[in-house]
C-alpha atoms as one frame of an Amber mdcrd trajectory, in Angstrom:
protein
   0.001  -0.001   0.006   2.775   2.384   0.963   4.580   1.571  -2.271   1.445
   2.095  -4.304   0.840   5.408  -2.598   4.461   6.415  -3.238   4.257   5.366
  -6.851   0.957   7.154  -7.384   2.009  10.389  -5.705   5.369  10.351  -7.410
   3.859   9.842 -10.867   1.219  12.472 -10.201   3.838  15.078  -9.174   6.021
  14.201 -12.131   2.999  14.692 -14.378   2.251  17.970 -12.682   5.858  19.100
 -13.061   5.933  18.180 -16.739   2.526  19.856 -17.313   3.691  22.996 -15.596
   6.875  23.090 -17.701   4.916  22.507 -20.893   2.361  25.157 -19.907   5.102
  27.675 -19.294   6.860  26.819 -22.528   3.667  27.163 -24.559   2.749  30.392
 -22.835   6.111  31.972 -23.565   6.000  30.675 -27.169   2.524  32.217 -27.589
   3.570  35.727 -26.521   6.979  35.806 -28.148   6.401  36.324 -31.950   5.750
  40.067 -31.820   8.728  40.563 -29.517  10.974  38.659 -31.918   9.825  40.625
 -34.958  10.216  43.943 -33.196  13.594  42.876 -31.768  12.197  43.615 -28.297
  14.700  41.372 -26.539  14.253  43.225 -23.260  10.671  41.917 -22.995  11.881
  38.420 -23.827  14.341  38.797 -20.986  11.451  39.728 -18.680   9.716  36.505
 -19.652  12.815  34.488 -18.742  13.213  36.406 -15.453   9.601  35.673 -14.507
  10.174  31.982 -15.165  13.086  32.046 -12.698  10.591  32.305  -9.836   9.699
  28.687 -10.359  11.916  26.761  -7.963  11.679  23.508  -9.921  13.022  25.113
 -13.124  16.688  24.530 -13.924  16.866  26.503 -17.138  14.792  28.358 -19.737
  15.987  29.632 -23.093  14.336  31.315 -26.115  16.015  30.499 -29.444  15.708
  32.333 -32.744  14.888  30.869 -36.149  18.487  29.774 -36.751  18.913  28.414
 -33.229  20.659  31.483 -31.864  19.872  32.235 -28.166  17.731  35.382 -27.779
  17.594  35.213 -23.966  18.145  32.517 -21.335  17.834  31.689 -17.642  20.111
  29.244 -15.754  19.537  28.284 -12.107  23.144  28.453 -10.978  22.171  27.037
  -7.568  21.403  23.693  -9.176  24.159  21.072  -9.104  23.621  20.117 -12.756
  23.991  23.721 -13.842  27.161  24.170 -11.838  28.617  20.978 -13.283  27.613
  21.977 -16.814  29.149  25.441 -16.476  32.342  23.876 -15.188  32.438  21.583
 -18.250  31.427  23.833 -21.129  31.631  27.401 -19.835  28.881  29.820 -18.879
  29.268  31.859 -22.070  27.674  29.145 -24.239  24.172  28.720 -22.750  23.063
  26.349 -25.509  25.826  23.870 -24.774  25.189  24.110 -20.991  21.516  23.272
 -21.555  22.335  20.391 -23.946  24.602  19.010 -21.193  21.868  19.305 -18.548
  19.229  17.648 -20.798  21.165  14.402 -20.707  20.821  14.068 -16.894  18.255
  11.483 -15.633  16.519  13.824 -13.153  15.800  16.519 -15.748  12.396  16.932
 -17.465  13.121  18.760 -20.717  10.255  20.270 -22.742  10.140  22.569 -25.726
   7.497  24.555 -27.589   7.816  26.041 -31.121   7.272  29.763 -31.622   4.960
  30.012 -34.632   3.951  32.910 -36.859   1.543  32.166 -39.752   2.294  28.478
 -39.254   5.971  29.112 -39.766   8.401  28.321 -36.997  10.396  31.404 -36.158
  11.936  30.198 -32.906  11.741  27.748 -30.005  11.313  27.808 -26.205  13.279
  25.236 -24.171  12.498  24.653 -20.452  14.093  22.128 -18.088  12.647  21.134
 -14.671  14.293  19.016 -11.998  12.681  16.035 -10.210  14.954  16.250  -7.196
  12.541  18.055  -4.868   9.659  15.762  -5.904  11.801  12.674  -5.356  12.828
  13.954  -1.950   9.262  14.914  -0.970   7.887  11.575  -2.168  10.507   9.755
  -0.217   9.247  11.428   2.938   5.703  10.652   1.928   6.642   7.038   1.428
   8.180   6.864   4.894   5.235   8.661   6.395   2.787   6.429   4.677   4.668
   3.395   5.774   4.551   4.639   9.372   1.079   6.203   9.294  -0.688   3.273
   7.997  -2.957   2.490   5.231  -5.779   4.743   6.383  -3.648   7.800   6.627
  -2.240   6.972   3.242  -5.676   6.616   1.811  -6.886   9.870   3.364  -3.728
  11.639   2.257  -4.109  10.216  -1.207  -7.657  11.472  -1.453  -6.838  14.899
  -0.067  -3.812  15.132  -2.277  -5.859  14.178  -5.273  -8.538  16.789  -4.622
  -5.977  19.359  -3.701  -4.008  18.617  -6.828  -7.137  18.836  -8.874  -8.192
  22.100  -7.288  -4.918  23.797  -6.801  -2.872  22.324  -9.616  -4.938  21.052
 -12.479  -7.541  23.809 -12.429  -4.991  26.673 -12.236  -2.890  24.933 -14.865
  -5.905  24.627 -17.135  -6.693  28.296 -16.532  -3.131  29.229 -17.460  -3.351
  27.173 -20.662  -6.689  28.748 -21.573  -5.262  32.209 -20.976  -2.212  31.410
 -23.079  -4.462  30.314 -25.939  -6.463  33.545 -25.686  -3.290  35.617 -25.788
  -2.039  33.587 -28.751  -5.382  34.307 -30.500  -4.947  38.015 -29.834  -7.467
  38.362 -26.989  -5.825  40.482 -24.256  -9.014  41.592 -22.530  -9.458  38.913
 -19.818  -7.304  38.127 -16.759  -6.747  34.720 -15.217  -8.366  34.345 -11.793
  -5.838  33.873  -8.996  -7.085  31.040  -6.776  -4.084  30.404  -4.540  -0.974
  32.143  -3.212   1.320  29.308  -4.253   3.623  29.097  -7.242   0.691  28.754
  -9.663  -0.941  31.790  -8.178   2.278  33.706  -8.486   2.550  32.450 -12.102
  -1.041  33.580 -12.736  -0.199  37.028 -11.359   2.878  37.198 -13.583   0.787
  36.041 -16.520  -1.805  38.756 -15.852   0.959  41.419 -15.563   2.483  40.271
 -18.843  -0.971  40.264 -20.498  -1.561  43.848 -19.349   1.879  44.855 -20.622
   1.152  43.104 -23.897  -2.216  44.881 -24.169  -0.575  48.218 -23.628   2.327
  47.464 -25.957  -0.125  46.055 -28.503  -2.101  49.333 -28.416   1.108  51.299
 -28.765   2.237  48.933 -31.516  -1.019  49.408 -33.472  -0.701  53.156 -33.152
   2.942  53.013 -34.203   2.089  50.768 -37.159  -0.665  53.205 -38.254   1.738
  56.113 -37.959   4.384  54.109 -39.787   1.972  53.298 -42.557   1.053  56.968
 -42.910   4.724  57.982 -42.908   5.495  55.224 -45.371   2.696  56.429 -47.672
   3.979  59.981 -47.442   7.488  58.766 -48.032   6.388  56.808 -51.087   4.726
  59.928 -52.541   7.816  62.049 -51.833  10.145  59.429 -53.245   8.019  59.180
 -56.378   7.969  62.959 -56.756  11.726  63.196 -56.097  12.387  60.346 -58.553
  10.417  62.153 -61.266  12.283  65.383 -60.503  15.635  63.607 -60.652  14.697
  61.910 -63.916  13.722  65.270 -65.365  16.953  66.883 -64.138  18.930  63.981
 -65.622  17.132  64.481 -68.942  17.919  68.185 -68.849  21.546  67.562 -67.902
  21.861  65.006 -70.699  20.359  67.498 -73.131  22.693  70.222 -71.926  25.677
  67.906 -72.044  25.000  66.475 -75.500  22.866  68.977 -77.438  23.291  72.579
 -78.450  20.918  74.837 -76.485  20.230  77.217 -79.400  19.636  74.866 -82.344
  18.822  71.581 -80.582  21.454  69.830 -82.690  24.120  67.501 -81.232  27.025
  69.480 -79.771  30.753  68.845 -80.104  30.735  66.134 -77.428  27.932  64.107
 -79.021  29.453  64.662 -82.491  32.706  63.157 -81.242  30.879  60.143 -79.763
  28.957  59.493 -82.972  32.073  60.004 -85.051  33.806  57.406 -82.857  30.942
  54.976 -83.475  30.972  55.636 -87.231  34.725  55.088 -87.290  34.478  51.731
 -85.466  31.672  50.620 -87.792  33.674  51.567 -90.881  36.758  49.793 -89.589
  34.749  46.641 -88.776  32.772  46.573 -92.034  35.457  48.022 -94.301  33.101
  50.770 -95.543  33.866  54.456 -96.193  32.251  57.454 -94.556  32.732  61.220
 -94.776  32.939  64.127 -92.387  31.957  67.641 -93.480  32.753  70.769 -91.490
  30.892  73.899 -92.568  31.603  77.509 -91.559  29.425  80.455 -92.526  31.174
  83.219 -94.461  31.017  86.731 -92.968  28.570  85.662 -90.296  30.156  88.141
 -87.867  28.998  91.035 -90.072  25.376  89.956 -89.725  25.819  89.432 -85.993
  27.397  92.876 -85.490  25.067  94.727 -87.874  21.665  93.221 -87.001  22.453
  92.020 -83.492  23.026  88.659 -81.836  19.343  87.825 -81.816  19.303  88.044
 -85.607  22.456  85.962 -85.758  20.842  83.306 -83.553  17.752  83.331 -85.770
  19.931  82.753 -88.814  21.745  79.860 -87.124  18.380  78.222 -86.388  17.367
  78.605 -90.049  20.642  77.068 -91.243  20.298  74.220 -88.739  16.804  73.428
 -89.999  17.982  73.491 -93.644  20.818  71.092 -92.910  18.664  68.688 -90.891
  15.869  68.660 -93.448  18.164  67.936 -96.389  20.316  65.122 -95.016  19.521
  61.424 -94.726  17.987  60.207 -91.487  21.116  58.097 -90.781  23.345  61.148
 -91.139  24.349  63.303 -88.174  24.408  67.085 -88.260  25.579  69.063 -85.245
  26.848  72.445 -84.175  30.496  72.572 -83.079  30.170  76.143 -81.826  29.683
  79.675 -83.162  28.787  79.442 -86.863  30.582  76.114 -87.393  28.635  72.906
 -88.125  29.730  69.278 -88.627  28.084  66.445 -90.573  28.795  62.719 -90.392
  27.753  60.825 -93.527  27.955  56.989 -93.242  28.747  54.963 -96.391  29.529
  58.134 -98.342  32.551  58.313-100.603  34.501  61.443-101.465  32.649  61.839
-104.778  29.273  61.592-103.112  30.379  63.932-100.360  31.354  66.563-102.949
  27.895  66.377-104.500  26.317  66.764-101.055  28.594  69.669-100.188  27.766
  71.449-103.438  24.026  70.958-102.845  24.310  72.231 -99.262  26.318  75.263
-100.422  23.509  76.229-102.802  20.945  75.547-100.098  22.704  77.828 -97.572
  22.760  80.695-100.070  19.001  80.820-100.342  17.675  84.122 -98.928  16.620
  84.008 -95.300  14.104  86.420 -93.715  15.602  87.845 -90.485  14.423  90.780
 -88.403  12.298  92.127 -91.256  15.179  91.891 -93.750  16.110  89.324 -96.373
  19.693  88.203 -95.854  21.857  86.048 -98.106  24.901  84.222 -96.733  27.393
  81.759 -98.090  29.345  78.909 -96.506  32.663  77.164 -96.856  32.732  73.354
 -96.481  35.645  71.029 -95.818  35.424  67.283 -96.456  37.495  64.488 -94.918
  36.801  60.919 -96.052  37.800  57.762 -94.169  40.405  56.376 -94.547  42.291
  58.794 -96.848  41.222  61.818 -94.863  42.086  60.358 -91.476  41.861  57.207
 -89.389  40.971  58.744 -85.998  38.304  61.068 -84.689  40.770  63.877 -84.059
  42.462  63.360 -87.405  39.180  63.473 -89.380  37.958  66.597 -87.616  41.334
  68.357 -88.036  41.635  67.459 -91.695  38.046  68.463 -92.469  38.790  71.754
 -90.724  41.920  72.234 -92.817  39.954  71.577 -95.993  37.270  74.045 -94.893
  39.811  76.869 -94.366  41.311  76.006 -97.724  37.875  76.402 -99.327  37.307
  79.670 -97.479  40.663  81.143 -98.428  40.352  80.169-102.065  36.619  81.102
-102.181  35.749  77.785-103.873  32.779  76.752-101.713  34.053  73.320-100.676
  37.284  71.373-100.636  38.200  67.720-100.078  41.138  67.042 -97.798  44.105
  65.367 -99.413  47.580  64.832 -97.992  49.663  67.899 -98.656  47.099  70.701
 -98.372  47.806  71.036 -94.708  51.310  72.228 -95.528  49.621  75.631 -95.847
  48.800  75.382 -92.135  52.383  74.542 -91.257  53.588  77.383 -93.450  51.187
  79.699 -91.622  52.630  78.643 -88.259  56.122  79.247 -89.574  55.127  82.719
 -90.830  53.742  83.612 -87.447  57.156  83.058 -85.944  58.884  85.171 -88.602
  56.435  88.043 -89.027  57.195  89.719 -85.703  60.858  89.860 -86.555  60.131
  91.124 -90.060  58.084  94.037 -88.661  60.667  94.872 -86.021  63.465  94.863
 -88.633  61.282  96.904 -91.071  61.486  94.138 -93.690  57.926  94.933 -94.834
  58.154  97.200 -97.862  55.631  99.249 -99.854  54.759  99.167-103.507  52.562
 101.841-105.027  49.730 101.466-107.546  48.592 104.605-109.424  45.046 105.967
-109.190  44.152 107.818-112.384  41.642 110.612-113.037  39.326 109.464-115.853
  38.610 113.032-117.031  42.237 114.085-117.489  44.211 110.866-117.648  46.533
 112.192-114.978  47.698 110.299-111.917  45.852 111.733-108.930  47.374 109.541
-106.271  48.862 106.207-105.246  47.684 103.381-103.064  50.375 102.010-100.740
  50.357  98.193-100.834  52.505  96.260 -98.390  54.743  93.425 -99.572  56.894
  91.018 -97.598  59.924  89.886 -99.571  60.464  86.558 -97.813  63.936  85.092
 -98.375  62.568  81.591 -99.120  58.963  82.140-100.174  59.414  85.297-102.277
  56.984  88.207-102.174  54.096  87.548 -99.764  50.937  89.604-100.347  49.109
  91.317 -97.483  46.182  88.951 -97.937  48.362  86.287 -96.365  50.300  88.069
 -93.631  47.919  90.852 -92.505  45.423  88.354 -90.958  48.371  86.787 -89.150
  49.440  90.154 -87.824  45.880  90.793 -86.606  45.789  87.412 -84.889  49.152
  88.019 -83.188  48.243  91.556 -82.034  50.907  93.185 -84.218  48.663  95.654
 -86.066  49.700  98.706 -84.038  53.426  98.356 -84.838  52.685  97.113 -88.377
  50.350 100.028 -89.250  52.723 102.545 -87.702  55.525 101.237 -89.881  53.339
 101.296 -93.039  52.089 104.859 -92.404  55.593 106.026 -91.573  56.943 104.650
 -94.910  53.947 105.893 -96.940  54.091 109.451 -95.492  57.838 109.625 -95.953
  57.418 108.697 -99.633  54.563 111.189-100.019  56.823 113.849 -98.561  59.471
 112.992-101.222  56.958 113.197-104.079  55.296 116.430-102.976  58.690 118.069
-102.387  59.480 117.075-105.980  56.354 118.945-107.167  54.010 115.956-107.598
  50.511 116.936-106.454  49.373 113.433-105.543  47.552 111.777-102.672  48.541
 108.666-100.704  45.925 105.984 -99.915  46.635 103.596 -97.044  44.481 100.661
 -95.933  43.537 100.456 -92.246  42.528  97.373 -90.276  39.563  97.109 -87.938
  42.134  96.729 -85.155  43.417 100.253 -85.975  39.956 101.732 -85.695  39.408
 100.068 -82.347  42.756 101.298 -81.043  42.079 104.466 -79.025  45.691 105.622
 -79.446  45.709 105.280 -83.232  44.398 108.827 -84.089  47.123 110.351 -81.899
  49.804 108.242 -83.605  48.491 109.280 -87.013  48.571 112.968 -86.003  52.135
 112.530 -84.733  53.281 111.034 -88.062  51.657 113.862 -90.067  53.640 116.365
 -87.998  56.784 114.269 -88.327  56.748 114.400 -92.172  55.100 117.799 -92.496
  52.660 116.686 -95.177  49.229 118.178 -95.719  46.648 115.970 -93.980  44.253
 116.311 -96.984  46.809 114.484 -99.122  46.390 111.294 -96.997  43.409 109.046
 -97.676  42.750 106.262 -95.175  40.775 103.353 -96.629  38.311 101.427 -94.477
  36.581  98.293 -95.794  32.822  98.131 -95.866  32.916  94.973 -93.697  34.830
  96.892 -90.986  32.155  99.562 -90.927  29.468  96.976 -90.471  31.316  94.969
 -87.844  31.770  97.868 -85.396  29.936 101.051 -86.597  30.455 102.931 -83.300
  34.256 102.716 -83.289  34.420 103.394 -87.042  32.338 106.549 -86.730  34.440
 107.793 -83.840  37.693 107.162 -85.740  36.351 108.876 -88.915  35.318 111.913
 -86.903  38.834 112.120 -85.490  40.311 111.876 -89.022  38.064 114.674 -90.235
  39.233 116.728 -87.250  42.789 116.303 -88.509  41.592 117.130 -92.118  42.535
 113.584 -93.222  40.312 112.202 -96.005  38.639 108.797 -95.770  37.408 106.246
 -98.321  35.168 103.189 -98.110  37.023 100.285 -99.671  35.534  97.117-101.243
  32.100  98.764-101.464  29.263  96.441-102.437  30.466  93.325-100.614  28.738
  94.017 -97.267  25.150  94.090 -96.049  22.866  97.118 -95.722  25.773  99.551
 -95.772  23.549 102.278 -97.263  22.118 102.717 -93.765  25.479 104.054 -92.574
  26.783 105.615 -95.770  24.863 108.857 -95.490  26.036 109.429 -91.910  29.740
 108.652 -92.339  32.214 111.533 -92.779  33.952 110.029 -95.878  34.952 111.654
 -99.165  35.535 108.699-101.423  33.907 105.357-102.322  35.863 102.533-103.967
  33.813  99.945-105.905  35.025  96.384-105.242  36.891  94.713-108.136  34.352
  91.828-108.152  31.844  94.216-109.804  34.384  95.712-112.244  36.046  92.640
-113.738  32.845  91.445-115.549  31.257  94.841-116.056  31.096  94.390-119.827
  29.659  90.862-119.933  27.645  90.589-116.681  24.210  92.215-116.770  23.954
  92.392-112.994  27.311  94.186-112.703  26.284  96.473-115.542  23.239  97.436
-113.464  24.893  97.679-110.036  27.948  99.793-110.990  25.972 102.744-112.479
  23.670 102.675-109.442  26.629 102.886-107.077  28.198 105.759-109.078  24.925
 107.734-109.092  24.367 107.099-105.407  27.897 108.255-104.476  27.653 111.402
-106.616  24.283 112.250-105.039  25.979 111.998-101.641  28.868 114.224-102.847
  31.457 111.432-102.921  34.194 110.657-105.436  34.070 107.175-106.985  37.096
 104.960-107.560  36.764 101.731-109.590  39.267  99.010-108.621  40.425  96.098
-110.794  40.401  97.702-114.254  42.059  95.097-116.477  41.311  96.243-120.040
  40.590  99.344-122.149  36.986  98.367-122.830  36.203  98.407-119.098  38.056
 101.683-118.737  35.993 103.372-121.471  32.725 101.992-120.007  33.558 103.460
-116.626  34.359 106.831-118.196  30.984 106.808-119.962  29.275 105.983-116.627
  30.856 109.070-115.038  33.274 107.258-112.730  35.853 109.710-111.259  38.971
 107.609-110.642  40.260 104.174-111.646  43.048 101.808-110.751  44.079  98.388
-111.951  46.733  96.372-113.829  45.724  97.971-117.116  46.837 101.303-115.717
  49.779 100.074-113.713  50.809  97.349-111.354  52.084  98.067-107.814  55.769
  98.988-108.146  58.618 100.244-106.009  58.772 104.059-105.619  61.850 104.245
-107.850  59.806 102.825-110.772  56.919 105.263-110.576  56.418 107.250-113.818
  53.359 109.522-113.953  53.763 110.628-117.596  53.072 107.200-119.086  49.365
 107.204-118.108  48.356 110.173-120.196  48.968 108.204-123.398  46.249 105.647
-122.577  43.419 108.155-123.048
């Protein structure tokens, strides 16, 4: 009987102990998912600390999804725990617990931590049977001594007590754990006893209240987080659209010309690189054309930059509309354009360049005026014209300047034409020394009066007798002097030589004038009038015998400085002439207001005066206009007697040209020979 009682009580307590451990494990597993997801390990630690109140518990640990310990409790007063720590070390709680689980007196239970049926962790709890074994041993002795009746009564009372104080509270704890797991935090577990289960019920109720409060705070935080997330999504979407728009604008600014919308130099280089690789891979030709507008600066300076921009847009549209869709046309800068023509040979490129040249010359309406402009085009064809991007662009540029200098519209690059560029660089190094050493000399071309046949004056024409290249005309070295900033010293030298020669002739009784060409740089030089006045005093020549010639293009490029300079010349009693008249744009607007005495018709209108109907109409109109304004008229470029007689019949005042005399050194001047030609 005593043994039966011992066995029954012992089994009952073991069952109770296991049930309590399982209940605690399930409870902790039920309330842990939210804490794990929110990384609220402090609350998990509270759970483990609350479990430590159970005297029969040896250990409790909460593991994560990968088996990592999130928090743990070890009863260091227990002999098994002390032995385990001594063997494996307190730092590794998992290994300590694994060691303890193998002991015969340990009841080890575990409960999975589930979220949406997925295991996200695990709760391990170990309880010791030692106290129960000891208590049951005393019960066994007592039962043996107390007799069967006492054992029976004790058994009954123990059973009812266990049922009331153990099973019922345990069931209540399990029911509460299920409610919490289901999300119901509204009901508390009734506390029926002050023992360990009562204390556990109190702890459970405290944790439920904390969970309810934290759940309320969590819901509020989640709602706020959702609102912030929605706002953030809207802002991110707006910012993304803004960044995409900025990127598009930056790409457009980086790769396209802002004025014309055409590809800029950077994109042209990229596409040229692609065309080059394609041609090298496929063994096909392609051509590059660089186009520069002729005398674009005059339109810009005369009509304003807005008109110049409008003209560039018109030219851009003409180029884009008249090239193949596979071709690329872009603006390199200023009035310079580039075209890339895939699978185009040199012959085809010449035809395209000729067609584009004609297209560019079509009249364009700008600022209420109709303007006509021309262009110079340079062609470089792969592979003869270059085998690299830089080489093709450079050679096309060289060909373009060759076309511009020779006034031939377009030119195809061929090896050898760039020697002109090298010669130009060499001349730049020698010109400064030539000016300093006064190696620039003057030849003089006569200007003859058509009414009397007498020489009325001479035009001083600079020549550079180069020791290797021979005589170099001013058309070649004057632009170099302008580029190098040498015009002040160059012009001073020319005027000094011309006035000294004029002094010689007038002292010899020759009543002649001296015409000297001025550069735009001279007119923009504020010190130039004072230098001119100083030279007139130096040589003691009458100012009216000096005629300064200013090209029509100079007048149009900077009317303000030209007018100021001409007013200063008139103050000194120096005469002025408009040179190359007829080659500019809208110069009649300024002609009536300029203090000039002479107008020189450009040779381009004189050379075909007899055979060209347009020239035969324009020249008489210019002569009549000049006479109505009280100006003398000089015709340049007279090459034959027939032209000379026609000019005399039209009432032209003065003429000059090879028919009347070529520019010669002062020692070869002979005024008497011209009378015989009339």
